[in-house]
BASE-509026 format. One record per residue (C-alpha): residue in one letter; x, y, z. Coordinates in steps of 0.02 Angstrom, whole numbers, padded with zeros to 5 digits, always signed. Layout:
% BASE-509026
aXYZ
...
//
This chain:
% BASE-509026
m-00569+01559-00978
e-00453+01475-01105
a-00317+01597-01057
v-00324+01532-00879
v-00322+01348-00929
e-00187+01375-01060
q-00044+01477-00994
a+00121+01502-01087
g+00074+01371-01212
r+00049+01232-01081
d-00119+01153-01042
l-00135+01160-00851
s-00271+01027-00850
a-00137+00901-00899
v+00000+00972-00784
v-00095+00980-00621
p-00144+00795-00608
d+00037+00747-00650
l+00102+00864-00514
v-00022+00794-00384
s+00033+00619-00430
k+00217+00662-00407
v+00183+00745-00239
r+00079+00595-00180
r+00219+00471-00229
g+00350+00578-00145
a+00249+00585+00016
a+00223+00396+00013
r+00414+00370-00005
i+00449+00484+00142
f+00311+00431+00262
g+00270+00254+00200
c+00105+00166+00220
w+00007+00201+00379
h-00083+00032+00369
v-00252+00117+00395
n-00360-00006+00297
m-00335-00180+00368
s-00420-00340+00310
r-00520-00457+00420
p-00422-00588+00515
f-00360-00735+00412
s-00298-00901+00480
r-00178-01011+00385
g-00114-01161+00479
s-00067-01103+00652
e-00047-00922+00600
t-00183-00790+00612
y-00152-00616+00542
r-00229-00461+00466
a-00158-00384+00307
c-00146-00203+00249
v-00255-00185+00095
a-00141-00049+00022
c+00032-00125+00039
g+00011-00305+00094
a+00103-00293+00259
r+00041-00418+00390
r+00021-00412+00578
r-00013-00559+00691
f-00186-00570+00766
d-00230-00644+00938
l-00398-00732+00927
e-00419-00739+01118
q-00394-00552+01146
w-00465-00507+00974
e-00326-00383+00936
m-00171-00365+00831
v-00004-00400+00918
g+00178-00374+00870
s+00249-00271+00730
f+00208-00272+00545
y+00302-00387+00427
y+00298-00433+00244
p+00270-00615+00197
e+00405-00714+00112
r+00372-00731-00073
n+00341-00910-00121
f+00314-00940-00306
g+00284-01124-00290
l+00286-01209-00460
y+00348-01050-00544
a+00508-01037-00443
r+00665-01064-00544
a+00783-01204-00489
r+00953-01133-00442
//
C-alpha cells in the first residue's frame, strides 16, 4: 500500500489536495461565481438587496414582487474613519 501512496519519492497524499485546489481556483477564475447561495433580503435606507454569501455581490430586491431585479453589482468600499485623507 505504501508503494501506491509514495510513488517516485513523492507523497501523493500531499500532492492530490494541492492539485484539486489549483484546479478549483482555475475554474473559479474562468467561470466566476454563480451566486448560488444568496442571503436574505436586507434594507438599508431606501435600498433593499440580497448579497451572495460567497463573493459579496449584491442584487436589488423588489419588496412588492418579492424577487430580485437588475444585474449584480459590487458595493463601493467605504472605510469610514479608516480612510486616508488625500
